[in-house]
Residue frames as a rotation matrix with the C-alpha (Angstrom) as fourth column:
MET 1
0.641 0.656 -0.397 38.31
-0.600 0.752 0.272 52.56
0.478 0.064 0.876 -73.51
SER 2
0.210 -0.562 0.800 39.69
-0.838 0.318 0.443 50.11
-0.503 -0.764 -0.404 -70.93
PRO 3
-0.546 -0.493 -0.677 41.62
-0.783 0.587 0.204 47.08
0.297 0.642 -0.707 -72.25
LYS 4
0.470 0.740 -0.481 39.84
-0.542 0.672 0.504 43.74
0.696 0.024 0.717 -72.38
LYS 5
0.169 -0.376 0.911 40.40
-0.951 0.180 0.251 41.69
-0.258 -0.909 -0.328 -69.24
ILE 6
-0.683 -0.418 -0.600 41.93
-0.510 0.860 -0.018 38.23
0.523 0.294 -0.800 -69.17
THR 7
0.366 0.891 0.269 39.03
-0.879 0.236 0.413 35.93
0.304 -0.388 0.870 -68.37
VAL 8
-0.731 -0.678 -0.082 39.88
-0.558 0.662 -0.501 33.07
0.393 -0.320 -0.862 -66.01
PHE 9
0.523 0.832 -0.187 37.98
-0.564 0.502 0.656 29.96
0.639 -0.237 0.731 -64.97
LEU 10
-0.423 -0.662 0.619 38.92
-0.899 0.224 -0.376 28.10
0.110 -0.715 -0.690 -61.78
SER 11
0.522 0.504 -0.689 38.60
-0.390 0.859 0.332 24.33
0.759 0.095 0.644 -61.55
GLU 12
-0.688 -0.716 0.115 39.48
-0.323 0.161 -0.933 23.40
0.650 -0.679 -0.342 -57.96
ASP 13
-0.009 0.772 -0.636 37.62
0.354 0.597 0.720 21.14
0.935 -0.218 -0.279 -55.52
HIS 14
-0.336 -0.140 -0.931 38.72
0.942 -0.053 -0.332 22.81
-0.003 -0.989 0.149 -52.27
LEU 15
0.602 0.736 0.310 36.44
0.735 -0.663 0.145 25.76
0.313 0.141 -0.939 -51.61
ILE 16
0.750 -0.322 -0.577 38.89
0.227 -0.695 0.682 27.74
-0.621 -0.643 -0.449 -49.49
VAL 17
-0.375 -0.903 0.208 41.64
0.493 -0.004 0.870 27.33
-0.785 0.429 0.447 -52.11
ARG 18
-0.208 0.375 0.903 39.28
0.963 -0.080 0.256 28.28
0.168 0.923 -0.345 -54.92
LYS 19
0.823 0.567 -0.015 38.05
0.554 -0.798 0.235 31.41
0.121 -0.202 -0.972 -53.15
GLY 20
0.393 -0.777 -0.492 41.62
0.236 -0.432 0.870 32.35
-0.889 -0.458 0.014 -52.29
LEU 21
-0.522 -0.564 0.640 42.65
0.727 0.097 0.680 32.02
-0.446 0.820 0.359 -55.92
LYS 22
0.230 0.707 0.668 39.69
0.908 -0.404 0.115 34.11
0.351 0.580 -0.735 -57.03
ALA 23
0.887 0.100 -0.450 40.52
0.333 -0.814 0.475 36.88
-0.319 -0.572 -0.756 -54.58
LEU 24
-0.015 -0.990 -0.142 44.17
0.329 -0.139 0.934 36.84
-0.944 -0.033 0.328 -55.60
ILE 25
-0.477 -0.163 0.863 43.46
0.866 0.082 0.494 36.95
-0.152 0.983 0.102 -59.34
GLU 26
0.384 0.759 0.526 40.84
0.822 -0.541 0.180 39.68
0.421 0.363 -0.831 -59.09
LEU 27
0.450 -0.382 -0.808 43.29
0.433 -0.697 0.571 41.97
-0.781 -0.607 -0.148 -57.33
GLU 28
-0.679 -0.710 0.187 44.79
0.454 -0.206 0.867 42.37
-0.576 0.674 0.462 -60.81
GLU 29
-0.200 0.629 -0.751 43.09
-0.382 -0.756 -0.532 45.06
-0.902 0.180 0.392 -62.86
ASP 30
-0.366 -0.019 -0.931 43.53
-0.931 -0.001 0.366 43.15
-0.008 1.000 -0.017 -66.09
MET 31
-0.914 0.002 -0.405 42.00
-0.038 0.995 0.090 39.85
0.404 0.098 -0.910 -64.88
LEU 32
-0.213 0.907 0.362 38.49
-0.976 -0.212 -0.043 38.61
0.038 -0.363 0.931 -64.18
VAL 33
-0.958 0.007 0.285 37.31
-0.048 0.982 -0.183 35.24
-0.282 -0.189 -0.941 -62.83
VAL 34
-0.524 0.778 -0.347 34.24
-0.802 -0.313 0.509 34.38
0.287 0.545 0.787 -64.88
GLY 35
0.597 0.759 -0.261 33.41
-0.603 0.639 0.478 31.02
0.529 -0.128 0.839 -63.31
GLU 36
-0.509 -0.745 0.431 34.46
-0.855 0.380 -0.354 28.24
0.100 -0.548 -0.830 -61.00
ALA 37
0.518 0.630 -0.578 33.80
-0.540 0.765 0.350 24.54
0.663 0.131 0.737 -60.56
GLU 38
0.159 -0.413 0.897 34.52
-0.935 0.229 0.272 22.00
-0.318 -0.881 -0.350 -57.83
ASN 39
0.133 -0.150 0.980 34.60
0.074 0.987 0.141 18.95
-0.988 0.054 0.142 -60.11
GLY 40
-0.774 -0.632 0.020 35.75
0.031 -0.006 1.000 18.04
-0.632 0.775 0.024 -63.59
LEU 41
-0.398 0.702 0.590 32.33
0.913 0.363 0.185 17.40
-0.084 0.613 -0.786 -65.09
ASP 42
0.620 0.632 -0.466 31.01
0.617 -0.759 -0.208 20.81
-0.485 -0.159 -0.860 -64.11
ALA 43
-0.101 -0.755 -0.648 34.23
-0.054 -0.647 0.761 22.41
-0.993 0.112 0.024 -65.33
VAL 44
-0.822 -0.212 0.529 33.82
0.458 0.307 0.834 20.93
-0.340 0.928 -0.155 -68.82
LYS 45
0.037 0.941 0.336 30.20
0.999 -0.046 0.021 22.05
0.035 0.335 -0.942 -69.08
MET 46
0.652 0.261 -0.712 30.77
0.454 -0.886 0.091 25.55
-0.607 -0.383 -0.696 -67.73
VAL 47
-0.339 -0.857 -0.388 33.93
0.026 -0.421 0.907 26.21
-0.941 0.297 0.165 -69.74
LYS 48
-0.611 0.162 0.775 32.12
0.774 0.328 0.542 25.21
-0.166 0.931 -0.326 -72.91
SER 49
0.420 0.872 0.252 29.47
0.893 -0.446 0.057 27.88
0.162 0.201 -0.966 -72.33
LEU 50
0.766 -0.120 -0.631 31.68
0.254 -0.846 0.469 30.59
-0.590 -0.520 -0.618 -70.81
ALA 51
0.653 -0.578 0.489 34.70
0.662 0.123 -0.739 30.19
0.367 0.807 0.463 -73.14
PRO 52
0.854 -0.409 -0.321 37.27
-0.052 -0.682 0.729 31.84
-0.517 -0.606 -0.604 -70.84
LYS 53
0.581 -0.745 -0.329 40.76
-0.695 -0.243 -0.677 32.71
0.424 0.622 -0.658 -72.05
ILE 54
-0.545 -0.835 -0.071 42.47
-0.573 0.434 -0.695 30.70
0.611 -0.338 -0.716 -69.29
VAL 55
0.739 0.645 -0.192 41.42
-0.270 0.546 0.793 27.67
0.617 -0.534 0.578 -67.23
VAL 56
-0.356 -0.774 0.524 43.34
-0.877 0.083 -0.474 27.11
0.323 -0.628 -0.708 -64.00
MET 57
0.511 0.591 -0.624 43.04
-0.520 0.791 0.322 23.35
0.684 0.160 0.712 -63.57
ASP 58
-0.041 -0.441 0.897 43.69
-0.905 0.396 0.153 21.09
-0.423 -0.805 -0.415 -60.60
ILE 59
-0.618 -0.222 -0.754 44.45
-0.587 0.768 0.256 17.43
0.522 0.601 -0.605 -61.35
ALA 60
-0.920 0.234 -0.316 42.79
0.371 0.782 -0.500 15.72
0.130 -0.577 -0.806 -58.38
LEU 61
-0.641 0.766 0.058 39.16
-0.765 -0.643 0.042 16.56
0.069 -0.017 0.997 -59.12
PRO 62
-0.532 0.535 0.656 36.07
-0.041 0.758 -0.651 14.50
-0.846 -0.373 -0.381 -58.23
LYS 63
0.489 0.868 0.088 33.71
-0.093 0.151 -0.984 13.04
-0.868 0.473 0.154 -60.87
LEU 64
0.870 -0.329 0.367 36.17
0.443 0.197 -0.875 13.73
0.215 0.924 0.317 -63.69
ASN 65
0.296 -0.829 -0.475 39.87
0.720 -0.133 0.681 14.21
-0.628 -0.544 0.557 -63.03
GLY 66
0.411 -0.162 -0.897 41.75
-0.235 -0.970 0.068 17.24
-0.881 0.183 -0.437 -64.30
ILE 67
-0.706 -0.699 0.116 43.54
-0.115 0.274 0.955 15.25
-0.699 0.661 -0.274 -66.99
GLU 68
-0.538 0.579 0.613 40.35
0.827 0.503 0.250 14.07
-0.163 0.641 -0.750 -68.66
ALA 69
0.489 0.709 -0.508 38.61
0.595 -0.697 -0.400 17.39
-0.637 -0.106 -0.763 -68.05
SER 70
-0.068 -0.620 -0.781 41.49
-0.343 -0.721 0.602 19.18
-0.937 0.308 -0.164 -69.79
ARG 71
-0.858 -0.261 0.442 41.34
0.250 0.540 0.804 16.72
-0.448 0.800 -0.398 -72.68
LYS 72
-0.078 0.934 0.348 37.61
0.975 0.145 -0.170 17.38
-0.209 0.326 -0.922 -73.18
ILE 73
0.493 0.232 -0.838 37.95
0.253 -0.960 -0.117 21.15
-0.832 -0.154 -0.533 -72.84
LEU 74
-0.378 -0.743 -0.552 40.70
-0.393 -0.411 0.822 21.34
-0.838 0.528 -0.137 -75.45
LYS 75
-0.758 0.201 0.620 38.79
0.581 0.640 0.503 19.05
-0.296 0.741 -0.603 -77.77
ASP 76
0.299 0.954 -0.012 35.75
0.892 -0.284 -0.352 21.35
-0.339 0.094 -0.936 -77.56
ASN 77
0.993 0.021 0.115 37.77
0.056 -0.950 -0.307 24.54
0.102 0.311 -0.945 -77.88
PRO 78
0.403 -0.914 -0.055 41.50
0.896 0.406 -0.180 24.28
0.187 0.023 0.982 -78.69
ALA 79
0.090 -0.358 0.929 41.87
0.212 -0.905 -0.369 28.06
0.973 0.230 -0.006 -78.35
ILE 80
0.894 0.251 0.370 41.39
-0.303 -0.269 0.914 27.88
0.329 -0.930 -0.164 -74.58
LYS 81
-0.123 -0.991 -0.058 44.63
-0.376 0.100 -0.921 27.85
0.918 -0.092 -0.385 -72.60
ILE 82
0.857 0.407 -0.315 44.96
0.083 0.494 0.865 25.51
0.508 -0.768 0.390 -69.62
LEU 83
-0.163 -0.858 0.487 47.24
-0.643 -0.282 -0.712 26.26
0.748 -0.429 -0.506 -66.70
VAL 84
0.387 0.234 -0.892 47.68
0.377 0.842 0.385 23.27
0.841 -0.486 0.238 -64.39
LEU 85
-0.192 -0.392 0.900 47.98
-0.768 -0.511 -0.386 24.17
0.611 -0.765 -0.203 -60.71
SER 86
0.668 0.423 -0.612 48.51
-0.137 0.878 0.458 20.98
0.732 -0.221 0.645 -58.74
ALA 87
0.571 -0.465 0.676 50.05
-0.759 0.015 0.651 19.56
-0.313 -0.885 -0.344 -55.61
TYR 88
0.620 -0.262 0.739 51.26
0.234 0.961 0.145 16.66
-0.749 0.083 0.658 -57.74
ALA 89
0.393 -0.566 -0.725 54.42
-0.871 -0.482 -0.095 16.74
-0.295 0.669 -0.682 -59.87
ASP 90
0.139 -0.288 0.947 54.68
-0.014 0.956 0.293 13.05
-0.990 -0.054 0.129 -60.67
ASP 91
-0.799 -0.559 -0.223 56.16
-0.245 -0.036 0.969 12.15
-0.549 0.829 -0.109 -64.04
GLY 92
-0.645 0.602 0.470 52.97
0.745 0.631 0.214 10.40
-0.167 0.488 -0.856 -65.11
TYR 93
0.372 0.807 -0.459 50.84
0.670 -0.575 -0.469 13.50
-0.642 -0.133 -0.755 -64.51
ILE 94
-0.027 -0.476 -0.879 53.32
-0.303 -0.834 0.461 15.79
-0.953 0.279 -0.121 -66.21
GLU 95
-0.910 -0.367 0.193 53.63
0.028 0.411 0.911 13.52
-0.414 0.834 -0.364 -69.24
LYS 96
-0.326 0.871 0.367 49.87
0.925 0.375 -0.066 13.17
-0.195 0.318 -0.928 -69.63
MET 97
0.457 0.544 -0.704 49.13
0.458 -0.822 -0.338 16.85
-0.762 -0.169 -0.625 -69.18
THR 98
-0.255 -0.614 -0.747 51.83
-0.406 -0.633 0.659 18.04
-0.877 0.472 -0.088 -71.58
SER 99
-0.914 -0.065 0.401 50.77
0.289 0.588 0.755 15.47
-0.285 0.806 -0.519 -74.18
ILE 100
0.052 0.998 0.047 47.19
0.895 -0.026 -0.446 16.74
-0.444 0.065 -0.894 -73.95
GLY 101
-0.140 -0.185 0.973 48.38
0.774 -0.633 -0.009 20.22
0.617 0.752 0.231 -74.78
VAL 102
0.719 0.355 -0.597 48.27
0.670 -0.583 0.461 22.34
-0.184 -0.731 -0.657 -71.61
SER 103
0.587 -0.449 0.674 50.05
0.230 -0.705 -0.670 25.68
0.776 0.549 -0.310 -71.82
GLY 104
-0.165 -0.674 0.720 51.48
-0.665 -0.463 -0.586 25.73
0.728 -0.576 -0.371 -68.33
PHE 105
0.507 0.246 -0.826 52.08
0.376 0.800 0.468 23.68
0.776 -0.548 0.313 -65.19
LEU 106
-0.235 -0.518 0.823 52.73
-0.616 -0.575 -0.538 25.02
0.752 -0.633 -0.184 -61.70
ILE 107
-0.385 0.122 -0.915 52.88
0.655 0.734 -0.178 23.34
0.650 -0.668 -0.363 -58.33
LYS 108
0.581 0.803 0.134 50.71
0.468 -0.464 0.752 24.76
0.666 -0.374 -0.645 -55.55
GLN 109
0.391 -0.526 -0.755 53.74
0.831 -0.151 0.535 25.67
-0.396 -0.837 0.378 -53.48
CYS 110
-0.349 -0.551 0.758 54.58
0.837 -0.548 -0.012 28.43
0.422 0.630 0.652 -55.97
SER 111
-0.763 0.025 -0.646 54.32
0.380 -0.791 -0.480 32.08
-0.523 -0.612 0.594 -54.95
PRO 112
0.300 0.947 -0.113 51.22
0.498 -0.256 -0.828 34.14
-0.813 0.192 -0.549 -55.85
ASN 113
0.181 -0.295 -0.938 53.34
-0.586 -0.798 0.137 36.31
-0.790 0.525 -0.317 -58.16
ILE 114
-0.853 -0.506 0.129 54.35
-0.240 0.599 0.764 33.26
-0.464 0.621 -0.632 -60.19
LEU 115
-0.322 0.825 0.465 50.71
0.742 0.524 -0.417 32.32
-0.588 0.211 -0.781 -60.71
ILE 116
0.549 0.533 -0.643 49.85
0.098 -0.806 -0.584 35.83
-0.830 0.258 -0.495 -61.90
ASP 117
-0.241 -0.737 -0.632 52.88
-0.699 -0.320 0.639 35.90
-0.673 0.596 -0.438 -64.20
ALA 118
-0.840 -0.068 0.539 51.88
0.199 0.885 0.421 32.52
-0.505 0.461 -0.730 -65.64
ILE 119
0.150 0.977 0.151 48.33
0.677 0.010 -0.736 33.67
-0.721 0.213 -0.660 -66.39
ARG 120
0.498 0.010 -0.867 49.60
-0.362 -0.906 -0.218 36.76
-0.788 0.423 -0.448 -68.18
GLU 121
-0.548 -0.799 -0.245 52.19
-0.598 0.170 0.783 34.87
-0.584 0.576 -0.572 -70.21
ILE 122
-0.707 0.321 0.630 49.78
0.477 0.875 0.088 32.15
-0.523 0.363 -0.771 -71.25
SER 123
0.365 0.897 -0.250 47.14
0.411 -0.396 -0.821 34.71
-0.835 0.196 -0.513 -72.20
LYS 124
0.211 -0.394 -0.895 49.67
-0.701 -0.699 0.143 36.11
-0.681 0.597 -0.424 -74.71
GLY 125
0.866 0.126 -0.483 50.03
-0.449 0.620 -0.644 32.70
0.218 0.775 0.593 -76.33
ASN 126
-0.164 -0.986 0.002 53.17
-0.817 0.135 -0.560 31.73
0.552 -0.094 -0.828 -74.43
VAL 127
0.464 0.224 -0.857 53.90
0.261 0.890 0.374 28.70
0.846 -0.398 0.354 -72.29
PHE 128
0.017 -0.433 0.901 54.85
-0.818 -0.525 -0.236 28.79
0.575 -0.733 -0.363 -68.62
PHE 129
0.618 0.071 -0.783 56.26
0.264 0.919 0.292 25.84
0.741 -0.388 0.549 -66.70
SER 130
0.870 -0.347 0.350 57.75
-0.471 -0.374 0.799 26.12
-0.146 -0.860 -0.489 -63.21
PRO 131
-0.015 -0.975 -0.220 61.47
-0.980 0.058 -0.190 25.24
0.198 0.213 -0.957 -62.98
LEU 132
-0.425 -0.102 0.900 60.64
-0.528 0.835 -0.154 21.93
-0.736 -0.540 -0.408 -61.28
ILE 133
0.561 0.723 0.404 58.21
-0.037 0.509 -0.860 20.94
-0.827 0.467 0.312 -64.02
SER 134
0.722 -0.371 -0.584 60.62
-0.685 -0.268 -0.678 21.97
0.095 0.889 -0.447 -66.77
LYS 135
-0.345 -0.893 0.289 63.28
-0.928 0.371 0.039 19.82
-0.142 -0.255 -0.956 -65.14
ARG 136
-0.179 0.366 0.913 60.92
-0.191 0.898 -0.397 16.84
-0.965 -0.245 -0.091 -65.06
ILE 137
0.848 0.491 -0.198 59.97
-0.249 0.040 -0.968 17.38
-0.468 0.870 0.156 -68.72
ASN 138
0.308 -0.827 -0.470 63.62
-0.923 -0.139 -0.359 17.39
0.232 0.544 -0.806 -69.71
HIS 139
-0.514 -0.466 0.721 64.20
-0.688 0.725 -0.021 14.23
-0.513 -0.507 -0.693 -67.68
LEU 140
0.287 0.726 0.625 61.28
-0.066 0.666 -0.743 12.50
-0.956 0.172 0.239 -69.38
SER 141
0.877 0.089 -0.473 62.44
-0.451 -0.189 -0.872 13.56
-0.167 0.978 -0.126 -72.83
SER 142
-0.044 -0.997 -0.058 65.97
-0.984 0.034 0.174 12.24
-0.172 0.065 -0.983 -72.25
SER 143
-0.704 -0.166 0.690 64.64
-0.199 0.979 0.032 8.68
-0.681 -0.115 -0.723 -72.30
SER 144
0.249 0.878 0.409 62.11
0.426 0.280 -0.860 9.23
-0.870 0.389 -0.304 -75.10
THR 145
-0.288 -0.493 -0.821 63.87
-0.506 -0.649 0.568 9.79
-0.813 0.579 -0.062 -78.43
LYS 146
-0.438 0.093 0.894 62.24
0.509 0.845 0.162 7.16
-0.741 0.526 -0.418 -80.61
LYS 147
0.616 0.755 0.224 59.90
0.632 -0.305 -0.712 9.53
-0.469 0.580 -0.666 -82.43
THR 148
0.611 -0.457 -0.646 62.62
-0.472 -0.866 0.167 12.11
-0.635 0.203 -0.745 -82.97
GLN 149
-0.442 -0.834 0.331 64.85
-0.242 0.466 0.851 9.42
-0.864 0.296 -0.408 -84.44
ASN 150
-0.065 0.514 0.855 62.11
0.790 0.550 -0.271 8.73
-0.609 0.658 -0.442 -87.00
LEU 151
0.853 0.343 -0.393 62.37
0.097 -0.844 -0.527 12.31
-0.512 0.412 -0.753 -88.26
SER 152
0.452 -0.717 0.531 64.76
0.808 0.078 -0.584 13.27
0.378 0.693 0.614 -91.01
GLU 153
-0.465 -0.719 -0.516 67.44
0.845 -0.535 -0.016 15.87
-0.264 -0.443 0.857 -90.35
ARG 154
-0.839 0.199 0.506 65.51
0.150 -0.810 0.567 18.37
0.523 0.552 0.650 -92.45
GLU 155
0.184 0.976 -0.114 62.30
0.361 0.041 0.932 17.68
0.914 -0.213 -0.345 -90.57
VAL 156
0.214 -0.193 -0.958 64.05
0.974 -0.033 0.224 18.32
-0.074 -0.981 0.181 -87.26
GLN 157
-0.842 -0.539 -0.008 65.35
0.532 -0.833 0.151 21.63
-0.088 0.123 0.988 -88.66
VAL 158
-0.503 0.745 0.439 61.86
0.049 -0.482 0.875 22.60
0.863 0.461 0.206 -89.78
LEU 159
0.354 0.643 -0.679 60.39
0.702 0.298 0.647 21.53
0.618 -0.706 -0.346 -86.44
GLN 160
-0.263 -0.537 -0.802 62.85
0.930 -0.363 -0.062 23.69
-0.257 -0.762 0.595 -84.50
LEU 161
-0.969 -0.145 0.198 62.17
0.208 -0.915 0.346 26.78
0.131 0.376 0.917 -86.61
ILE 162
-0.148 0.984 0.102 58.40
0.164 -0.078 0.983 26.30
0.975 0.162 -0.150 -86.40
ALA 163
0.366 0.268 -0.891 58.67
0.862 0.264 0.433 25.86
0.351 -0.927 -0.134 -82.63
GLU 164
-0.577 -0.640 -0.508 60.70
0.760 -0.649 -0.046 29.05
-0.300 -0.412 0.860 -82.42
GLY 165
0.071 0.784 -0.617 57.71
0.376 -0.594 -0.711 30.90
-0.924 -0.182 -0.337 -83.85
LYS 166
-0.723 -0.408 -0.558 58.78
-0.321 -0.516 0.794 31.40
-0.612 0.753 0.242 -87.44
ALA 167
0.424 0.885 -0.192 56.18
-0.518 0.063 -0.853 31.46
-0.743 0.461 0.485 -90.20
ASN 168
0.634 -0.118 0.764 56.49
0.508 0.809 -0.297 29.23
-0.583 0.576 0.573 -93.27
LYS 169
0.905 -0.277 0.323 57.98
0.122 -0.558 -0.821 32.10
0.408 0.782 -0.471 -95.28
GLU 170
0.530 -0.728 0.434 60.66
-0.847 -0.470 0.247 32.69
0.024 -0.499 -0.866 -92.65
VAL 171
0.399 -0.352 0.847 61.47
-0.182 0.875 0.449 28.98
-0.899 -0.333 0.285 -92.36
ALA 172
0.818 -0.042 0.574 61.78
0.547 0.366 -0.753 28.75
-0.179 0.930 0.322 -96.14
PHE 173
0.795 -0.542 0.272 64.16
-0.342 -0.771 -0.537 31.73
0.501 0.334 -0.799 -96.15
GLU 174
0.441 -0.628 0.641 66.25
-0.799 0.050 0.599 30.30
-0.408 -0.777 -0.480 -93.29
LEU 175
0.187 -0.316 0.930 66.64
0.022 0.948 0.318 26.91
-0.982 -0.039 0.184 -95.00
GLY 176
-0.527 -0.444 -0.724 66.80
-0.625 -0.374 0.685 28.16
-0.575 0.814 -0.080 -98.57
ILE 177
-0.889 0.325 0.323 63.91
0.446 0.778 0.442 26.06
-0.107 0.537 -0.837 -99.82
SER 178
-0.660 0.672 0.337 60.42
-0.086 -0.513 0.854 26.82
0.746 0.535 0.397 -101.12
ILE 179
-0.527 0.586 0.616 57.38
-0.843 -0.268 -0.466 27.56
-0.108 -0.765 0.635 -98.97
LYS 180
0.456 0.727 -0.514 55.61
-0.793 0.594 0.137 24.63
0.405 0.345 0.847 -100.64
THR 181
-0.086 -0.584 -0.807 58.40
0.024 0.809 -0.588 22.29
0.996 -0.070 -0.055 -99.47
ILE 182
-0.894 -0.200 0.400 58.11
-0.354 -0.230 -0.907 23.67
0.274 -0.952 0.135 -95.93
GLU 183
-0.040 0.972 0.233 54.37
-0.999 -0.035 -0.028 22.98
-0.019 -0.234 0.972 -95.96
LYS 184
0.465 0.148 -0.873 55.06
-0.388 0.920 -0.050 19.38
0.796 0.362 0.485 -97.03
HIS 185
-0.573 -0.744 -0.345 57.59
0.075 0.371 -0.925 18.96
0.816 -0.556 -0.157 -94.21
ARG 186
-0.721 0.354 0.596 55.12
-0.692 -0.403 -0.599 20.35
0.028 -0.844 0.536 -91.70
GLN 187
0.384 0.893 -0.234 52.41
-0.890 0.426 0.165 17.95
0.247 0.145 0.958 -92.87
SER 188
0.180 -0.425 -0.887 54.90
-0.066 0.895 -0.442 15.09
0.981 0.138 0.133 -92.63
LEU 189
-0.830 -0.504 0.238 55.87
-0.218 -0.100 -0.971 16.12
0.513 -0.858 -0.027 -89.09
MET 190
-0.316 0.804 0.504 52.27
-0.944 -0.217 -0.247 16.23
-0.090 -0.554 0.827 -87.95
LYS 191
0.561 0.526 -0.639 51.54
-0.638 0.767 0.071 12.85
0.527 0.368 0.766 -89.50
LYS 192
-0.117 -0.712 -0.692 54.63
0.051 0.692 -0.720 11.13
0.992 -0.119 -0.045 -88.03
LEU 193
-0.936 -0.339 0.096 54.11
-0.040 -0.168 -0.985 12.62
0.350 -0.925 0.144 -84.57
SER 194
-0.223 0.948 -0.229 50.30
0.837 0.307 0.453 12.44
0.499 -0.090 -0.862 -84.56
ILE 195
-0.402 0.059 -0.914 50.22
0.560 -0.773 -0.297 16.14
-0.724 -0.632 0.278 -83.72
HIS 196
-0.033 0.568 0.822 47.80
0.998 -0.025 0.057 18.41
0.053 0.823 -0.566 -85.53
ASP 197
0.918 0.298 0.262 48.67
0.307 -0.952 0.008 22.01
0.252 0.073 -0.965 -84.61
ILE 198
0.220 -0.887 0.406 51.65
-0.022 -0.420 -0.907 24.33
0.975 0.190 -0.112 -84.19
ALA 199
0.295 -0.064 0.953 51.23
-0.911 -0.319 0.261 24.54
0.288 -0.945 -0.153 -80.42
GLY 200
0.936 0.093 0.339 51.46
-0.203 0.929 0.308 20.76
-0.286 -0.357 0.889 -80.24
LEU 201
0.650 -0.757 0.072 54.63
0.457 0.313 -0.833 20.74
0.608 0.574 0.549 -82.33
THR 202
0.113 -0.603 0.790 56.12
-0.481 -0.728 -0.488 23.36
0.869 -0.325 -0.372 -80.03
ARG 203
0.566 0.148 0.811 55.28
-0.815 0.247 0.524 21.38
-0.122 -0.958 0.261 -76.90
TYR 204
0.969 -0.230 0.089 56.81
0.242 0.955 -0.171 18.30
-0.046 0.187 0.981 -78.51
ALA 205
0.396 -0.865 0.308 59.97
0.193 -0.250 -0.949 20.23
0.898 0.436 0.068 -79.35
ILE 206
0.183 -0.269 0.945 60.23
-0.868 -0.495 0.028 21.33
0.461 -0.826 -0.325 -75.71
ALA 207
0.787 0.222 0.575 59.67
-0.526 0.730 0.437 17.81
-0.323 -0.646 0.691 -74.40
GLU 208
0.871 -0.464 0.161 62.29
0.484 0.757 -0.439 16.40
0.082 0.460 0.884 -76.75
GLY 209
0.333 -0.776 -0.536 64.82
0.429 -0.382 0.819 19.08
-0.840 -0.502 0.205 -75.83
ILE 210
0.076 -0.260 0.963 64.86
0.989 -0.100 -0.105 20.45
0.123 0.960 0.250 -79.39
ILE 211
-0.159 -0.135 0.978 64.21
0.062 -0.990 -0.127 23.92
0.985 0.040 0.166 -78.00
GLU 212
-0.843 -0.126 -0.523 64.11
0.526 0.015 -0.851 25.37
0.115 -0.992 0.053 -74.51
CYS 213
0.101 0.958 -0.267 60.98
0.986 -0.133 -0.105 26.78
-0.136 -0.252 -0.958 -72.88
SER 214
0.003 -0.146 -0.989 62.47
0.309 -0.941 0.140 30.27
-0.951 -0.306 0.043 -72.78
ILE 215
-0.924 -0.360 -0.132 62.98
-0.031 -0.272 0.962 30.24
-0.382 0.893 0.240 -76.54
SER 216
-0.755 0.628 0.190 59.47
0.553 0.452 0.700 28.99
0.353 0.633 -0.689 -77.26
LYS 217
-0.616 0.554 -0.560 57.44
0.477 -0.304 -0.825 31.36
-0.627 -0.775 -0.077 -75.06
LYS 218
-0.494 0.419 -0.762 56.20
-0.536 -0.837 -0.113 33.53
-0.685 0.353 0.638 -77.91
ASN 219
-0.894 -0.078 -0.441 55.15
-0.436 0.379 0.816 30.64
0.103 0.922 -0.373 -80.09
PHE 220
-0.734 0.678 0.031 51.89
0.641 0.708 -0.298 29.40
-0.223 -0.199 -0.954 -78.57
VAL 221
-0.839 0.487 -0.241 49.03
-0.534 -0.821 0.200 30.96
-0.101 0.297 0.950 -80.44
């Protein structure tokens, strides 16, 4: 029995770019493009019905931009992974997209192999940011420490271990405290940071420089 293919949806307004991406992706035996849209509104509707594993999302989309389209898609189905592929690497776009909860961000100048690698990594529950985007995230986080300062030392320890992919039992063992206490710390973290899932905590830890992207790759589920 052949392994299940990684289903991909393309949200890109330029037809020639979209068709090129489709051709590139479908050269891979383990990938299948299940749909495509030229604007954000259609993307949201089609993704809701098709439920692909990965959405490759442009930012500059007509009718509904990629930021809002991503927000709606993840609200409807948080299990879907969004990979941003954009010509824009402005701080504002990066900050908004990472805060929404995308799993990856590449610039369109990247090589085809990088795109394929990103799709595979994200499909496994990992994150994948190009070096340029990671650099910008680190720059943004260097001037944004207010929320982290509101966390206790223990909460920061718990956050780091959670972001590194450790289960509550493992965190409890590492810190020498009960699982029930770990659960309370996790609830406190989510409340203080207004983040409601483990993937969000991991992205926050990356943005704040608590962990590095390479450490956190296995933690997005």
